[in-house]
C-alpha positions in Angstrom: 142.6 11.4 -97.1 146.4 11.1 -97.3 146.5 12.0 -93.6 143.8 9.4 -92.9 145.8 6.7 -94.7 149.0 7.7 -92.8 147.1 7.5 -89.5 145.7 4.0 -90.5 149.3 2.9 -91.3 150.4 4.0 -87.8 147.5 2.2 -86.1 148.2 -1.0 -88.1 151.8 -0.9 -87.1 150.8 -0.8 -83.5 148.7 -4.0 -84.1 151.7 -5.6 -85.8 154.1 -4.7 -82.9 151.6 -6.4 -80.5 151.3 -9.5 -82.7 147.6 -8.8 -83.5 147.9 -9.9 -87.1 144.3 -10.9 -87.5 143.1 -7.4 -86.7 142.9 -4.4 -89.0 142.0 -0.7 -88.5 139.5 0.8 -91.0 137.6 4.1 -91.3 134.3 5.5 -92.6 133.1 9.0 -93.4 129.5 10.0 -93.1 127.9 13.3 -93.9 124.8 14.9 -92.4 123.7 18.4 -93.1 127.1 19.5 -94.2 128.7 17.9 -91.1 131.2 15.1 -91.7 131.8 12.4 -89.2 135.1 10.4 -89.4 135.1 7.1 -87.6 138.0 4.7 -87.0 137.2 1.2 -86.0 139.0 -2.1 -85.4 138.0 -5.0 -87.6 138.7 -8.7 -87.0 139.9 -10.4 -90.2 139.0 -13.8 -91.5 142.1 -16.0 -91.0 143.8 -16.1 -94.5 147.4 -17.1 -95.1 149.8 -16.2 -97.8 150.5 -19.2 -100.1 153.0 -17.7 -102.5 154.3 -14.4 -103.9 154.9 -14.0 -107.6 157.0 -11.3 -109.1 156.5 -10.3 -112.7 158.0 -7.7 -115.1 161.6 -7.6 -113.7 164.1 -8.4 -116.4 167.2 -6.8 -114.7 166.4 -6.7 -111.0 166.8 -10.1 -109.4 163.8 -11.8 -107.6 165.8 -12.0 -104.4 166.4 -8.2 -104.5 162.6 -7.5 -104.7 161.8 -10.2 -102.1 164.3 -8.7 -99.7 162.2 -5.4 -99.6 159.1 -7.3 -98.5 158.1 -7.7 -94.8 155.8 -10.6 -95.6 156.3 -14.1 -96.9 154.6 -17.5 -97.5 153.0 -18.8 -94.4 152.3 -15.3 -92.9 148.9 -14.1 -91.9 147.4 -12.1 -94.8 146.6 -8.5 -94.0 145.4 -6.2 -96.9 146.8 -3.1 -95.2 150.3 -4.5 -95.5 150.0 -4.5 -99.3 149.4 -0.8 -99.3 152.6 -0.3 -97.4 154.5 -2.6 -99.7 153.3 -0.7 -102.8 154.4 2.6 -101.3 157.8 1.3 -100.3 158.5 -0.3 -103.7 157.6 2.8 -105.5 160.3 4.7 -103.7 163.0 2.4 -105.2 164.7 4.1 -108.2 164.6 1.0 -110.2 160.9 0.6 -110.1 158.6 3.0 -112.0 155.2 1.5 -111.1 153.7 -1.5 -109.4 150.3 -3.2 -109.4 149.4 -5.8 -106.8 146.9 -8.6 -107.6 145.6 -11.2 -105.1 143.8 -14.5 -105.6 142.1 -16.4 -102.7 141.6 -20.1 -102.8 140.6 -22.2 -99.8 141.9 -19.5 -97.3 145.2 -19.3 -99.1 146.2 -16.1 -100.9 148.4 -15.8 -103.9 150.0 -12.4 -104.3 151.3 -11.1 -107.7 153.6 -8.1 -107.8 153.4 -6.7 -111.4 156.4 -4.4 -111.9 157.1 -1.6 -114.4 160.9 -1.8 -114.1 163.3 1.1 -114.7 165.9 -0.5 -116.9 168.1 2.7 -117.3 169.6 2.9 -113.8 173.1 4.3 -114.8 173.8 8.0 -114.9 176.5 10.2 -116.1 176.4 13.5 -114.1 178.0 16.8 -115.0 177.0 20.0 -113.4 177.7 23.1 -111.4 176.7 24.2 -107.9 176.8 27.2 -105.7 177.2 27.4 -101.9 176.9 30.6 -99.9 179.9 29.4 -98.0 182.4 28.1 -100.6 181.1 29.7 -103.7 180.9 28.2 -107.2 181.5 24.4 -107.6 181.9 21.8 -110.3 180.8 18.2 -110.2 181.4 15.2 -112.4 180.2 11.7 -111.6 179.1 8.2 -112.7 176.4 6.4 -110.8 174.4 3.2 -111.0 171.7 2.6 -108.3 170.9 -1.0 -109.4 174.3 -2.6 -110.2 173.9 -6.1 -111.7 170.2 -6.1 -110.6 171.2 -6.3 -106.9 169.5 -3.1 -105.8 173.0 -1.9 -104.6 174.4 1.4 -105.7 177.8 2.6 -106.8 178.8 6.2 -107.1 182.1 7.6 -108.3 182.3 11.4 -108.3 184.7 14.3 -108.5 183.7 17.7 -106.8 185.6 21.0 -106.9 184.9 24.3 -105.2 187.0 27.2 -103.9 188.1 25.3 -100.8 188.3 21.6 -101.8 188.9 19.1 -104.5 187.4 15.7 -103.6 187.4 12.4 -105.5 185.4 9.6 -103.9 184.0 6.2 -104.7 181.0 5.1 -102.7 179.3 1.7 -102.7 175.9 1.1 -100.9 174.9 -2.4 -100.2 171.5 -3.6 -98.9 171.6 -6.9 -97.2 169.1 -9.4 -98.6 168.1 -10.6 -95.1 167.4 -7.2 -93.5 164.9 -4.7 -95.0 165.9 -1.7 -92.9 169.7 -2.0 -93.0 172.3 -0.7 -95.4 176.1 -0.8 -95.6 178.2 2.0 -97.0 181.8 1.6 -98.2 183.9 4.5 -99.3 187.4 5.5 -100.5 188.4 9.1 -101.0 191.2 11.5 -101.8 190.8 15.2 -101.0 193.0 18.3 -101.3 191.9 21.4 -99.3 193.1 24.9 -99.6 192.4 26.5 -96.2 194.9 29.4 -96.7 192.3 32.1 -96.4 190.8 30.8 -93.2 193.2 28.6 -91.1 196.4 29.5 -93.0 197.5 26.2 -94.5 196.7 23.5 -97.1 195.9 19.8 -96.4 195.8 16.5 -98.3 193.9 13.4 -97.0 193.4 9.9 -98.4 191.5 7.2 -96.7 188.7 4.6 -96.6 185.6 4.2 -94.5 182.7 1.9 -93.6 179.3 2.8 -92.3 176.1 1.0 -91.4 172.6 2.6 -91.2 169.5 1.2 -89.6 166.0 2.4 -90.1 164.5 1.7 -86.8 161.0 2.9 -87.9 159.8 5.4 -90.5 160.8 8.3 -88.3 164.0 7.1 -86.6 167.4 6.3 -88.3 170.5 5.1 -86.5 173.9 5.2 -88.2 177.5 4.5 -87.2 180.8 4.6 -89.2 184.5 4.6 -89.0 187.2 6.2 -91.2 190.9 5.4 -91.6 192.9 8.2 -93.3 196.4 9.6 -93.8 196.5 13.3 -93.4 199.2 15.8 -94.4 199.1 19.5 -93.5 201.5 21.7 -95.5 202.2 25.1 -97.0 201.6 27.2 -93.8 201.1 30.9 -94.4 203.2 31.8 -91.3 205.1 30.2 -88.4 202.6 31.0 -85.7 201.7 28.0 -83.4 198.0 28.1 -84.5 199.2 27.3 -88.1 202.2 25.0 -87.4 200.1 22.7 -85.1 198.2 21.7 -88.3 201.4 21.0 -90.3 202.8 17.5 -90.7 201.9 13.9 -91.4 199.2 12.2 -89.2 197.2 9.0 -89.2 193.6 9.2 -88.2 191.0 6.7 -87.0 187.6 8.3 -86.6 184.4 6.9 -85.2 181.0 8.4 -85.7 177.5 7.7 -84.3 174.3 9.5 -85.2 170.6 9.2 -84.2 168.0 11.1 -86.2 164.3 11.4 -85.5 162.4 13.1 -88.3 158.6 13.8 -88.3 158.5 16.7 -90.7 156.0 16.6 -93.5 158.4 17.6 -96.4 162.0 17.0 -97.2 162.7 20.3 -98.8 160.2 22.8 -97.2 158.6 21.4 -94.0 156.0 23.5 -92.3 154.9 20.9 -89.6 156.7 18.4 -87.5 160.2 18.2 -85.9 163.6 17.0 -86.7 166.2 16.1 -84.0 169.7 14.8 -84.5 172.5 13.8 -82.0 175.9 13.2 -83.5 179.0 11.9 -81.7 182.5 11.8 -83.3 185.7 10.4 -81.8 189.4 10.2 -82.7 190.6 7.8 -80.0 193.9 8.8 -78.3 195.5 5.3 -78.8 194.6 5.1 -82.5 194.9 8.8 -83.8 197.7 11.3 -83.8 195.3 14.1 -83.1 192.8 12.7 -80.6 189.5 14.6 -79.9 185.8 14.2 -79.4 182.9 16.2 -80.8 179.2 16.2 -79.9 176.6 18.1 -81.9 172.9 18.3 -81.2 170.5 19.9 -83.7 166.7 20.5 -83.2 164.2 21.9 -85.7 160.5 22.4 -84.8 157.8 23.5 -87.2 154.2 24.4 -86.3 151.6 25.0 -89.0 148.7 27.2 -88.4 145.2 25.7 -88.6 143.6 28.0 -91.2 146.5 28.4 -93.7 149.9 27.1 -94.7 151.9 29.7 -92.7 154.0 28.3 -89.8 156.2 29.2 -86.9 159.6 27.5 -86.6 162.4 27.2 -84.1 165.9 25.9 -85.0 168.6 25.2 -82.4 172.2 24.0 -82.7 174.8 23.3 -80.0 178.2 21.7 -80.2 181.0 20.7 -77.9 184.5 19.5 -78.8 187.7 18.8 -76.8 191.1 17.3 -77.1 192.3 15.1 -74.3 196.0 15.9 -75.0 197.1 19.5 -75.8 195.3 22.0 -78.1 192.4 21.1 -80.4 193.8 22.0 -83.8 191.8 24.6 -85.7 191.1 22.2 -88.5 188.9 20.3 -86.0 187.1 23.2 -84.3 183.7 24.6 -85.0 183.2 27.6 -87.4 180.3 30.0 -87.3 178.9 32.4 -89.9 177.6 32.1 -93.4 174.8 29.5 -93.9 174.8 28.5 -90.2 174.5 32.1 -88.9 173.1 34.5 -91.6 174.2 38.1 -91.6 177.8 37.1 -90.9 180.5 35.9 -93.3 181.5 32.3 -93.7 183.8 31.6 -90.6 183.3 35.3 -89.8 182.1 34.9 -86.2 184.7 34.3 -83.5 188.3 35.1 -82.6 191.1 35.7 -85.1 194.8 35.9 -84.9 195.6 38.3 -87.6 193.9 36.8 -90.6 193.8 33.3 -89.2 190.4 32.1 -88.0 190.5 30.4 -84.6 186.9 29.2 -84.3 185.9 27.6 -81.1 185.5 24.4 -79.1 181.9 25.3 -78.2 179.1 27.1 -80.0 175.4 27.5 -80.2 172.8 29.1 -82.4 169.0 29.6 -81.9 166.7 30.8 -84.7 163.0 31.7 -84.3 160.9 32.7 -87.3 157.7 32.8 -89.2 157.2 31.4 -92.8 154.6 31.2 -95.5 153.5 32.5 -98.9 152.5 36.0 -97.6 152.3 38.4 -100.5 152.8 35.6 -103.1 150.2 33.2 -104.4 150.8 29.6 -103.4 151.0 28.7 -107.2 154.1 31.0 -107.4 156.0 28.5 -105.3 157.8 31.3 -103.5 157.9 31.1 -99.7 159.1 33.8 -97.4 160.6 33.5 -93.9 161.3 36.3 -91.4 163.7 35.3 -88.7 166.0 36.3 -85.8 169.1 34.4 -84.8 171.2 34.6 -81.7 174.4 32.5 -81.0 178.0 32.5 -80.0 181.2 30.6 -80.4 183.9 30.4 -77.7 186.6 28.5 -75.9 189.4 28.4 -78.5 192.6 26.8 -77.3 194.6 29.4 -79.1 192.8 32.5 -77.6 192.9 34.1 -74.2 189.3 35.4 -74.6 186.9 32.6 -73.5 183.9 34.8 -73.0 180.5 33.9 -74.3 179.7 37.0 -76.4 176.3 36.8 -77.9 175.7 37.9 -81.5 172.2 38.5 -83.0 170.9 39.1 -86.5 167.5 39.5 -88.1 166.6 38.9 -91.7 164.2 37.7 -94.4 164.6 34.9 -96.9 162.9 33.9 -100.2 162.8 30.2 -101.1 162.0 29.7 -104.8 160.6 26.1 -105.0 161.6 25.2 -108.5 162.9 21.8 -109.6 166.0 22.8 -107.7 165.1 24.9 -104.7 166.9 28.3 -104.5 167.2 30.5 -101.5 167.9 34.2 -101.2 168.6 35.6 -97.8 169.1 39.2 -96.5 170.1 39.5 -92.8 171.6 42.3 -90.8 173.6 41.9 -87.6 172.2 43.9 -84.7 174.6 42.7 -82.1 178.2 41.8 -83.0 181.9 42.2 -82.1 184.3 44.5 -84.0 186.4 41.6 -85.2 183.3 39.8 -86.8 183.1 39.8 -90.6 179.7 40.8 -92.1 177.8 39.4 -95.1 174.3 40.7 -95.4 173.2 38.9 -98.6 173.5 35.1 -99.1 172.5 32.8 -101.9 172.2 29.0 -101.8 170.8 26.0 -103.6 168.3 24.4 -101.2 166.1 26.1 -98.6 167.3 28.7 -96.1 166.6 26.7 -92.9 
């Protein structure tokens, strides 16, 4: 029935997009000798119009904040299906626990009452640890309020520390009252990175940024942003060009554009649907001391079997980056290994100069696999994936070897779907180069793919 309701929502959105506001899709289920017949039909509605919308129960959140989340208003044609969508959308807001919607019809005019159970405790103090298969143990400290002054806007100040980076940032997310599907993001940050064990130097960066995100529809998001920062590379481990090119003071202006289409059925553990993202990043030559561009395309496809919850999946990644003037510094190149190529160590695939990782200007990976509960009962919330990955990284400006050498690994992962998903992965390289670094076992918070 959830699938039926979702399908009805899609059909009614088609009606709205064609300005057929006085029509509505409905369904019926009939049974006959253990056979069920599902019928969808289009219904012409009696012309009713919204008179007013009352909001009750909000003592902190402003009326304007709630009304900005509604896609209906007084004078609009009344369609009951839209109320179901409004109820679902408002329940997603962290400052609303529950909502009941009442209607009253009088002389073809409809009064709508939104009765809210408001979450009055919207501020949080966060303290915790984390673990990444790439950067190891981490520590986090933060303060957050996701309904500051009843505006529905969020502010988040946090400090995060792991083996590679110490990052302090303040993020403010603002939702314009006039646009339902739009949000603005403002950020200031200060980071200190210790890349000695990989790229052979340390780096400090301070800056600010702005981004805007637009939800085109329930499956498509478009976002763009820019970042201004002051960068300082220092404490090089040697005097090789690959290290010294990253040393010194620079000013950066970075532009980003991203388009995401996501039809998967679960945020943590999807088993049906697809997710595709195209990202473009640019440091313009006239505005940045280290100009470059970077393009990344990612694609995930899941196909559930008809008779059970098991599924096939295919995951692809491809990236291209170049500098229009000189070498592309190693701090801006792609790295391969660890969580993005299991069976290999973090930044363990690709060329090295001594102990310095060179990475590459181009890379790709492709993973095919099969997942499901298998030997476990579904109530155990343990899912298993068997997979094979092939990929390569190449075209470093600091290496004479530009060949595309394929690597391949096979493995199995166990995703424990607790309150916080945990993934255990064991993968073995079956095709590698002698310079590659191996890590067969990996652990991460979150799912494996």
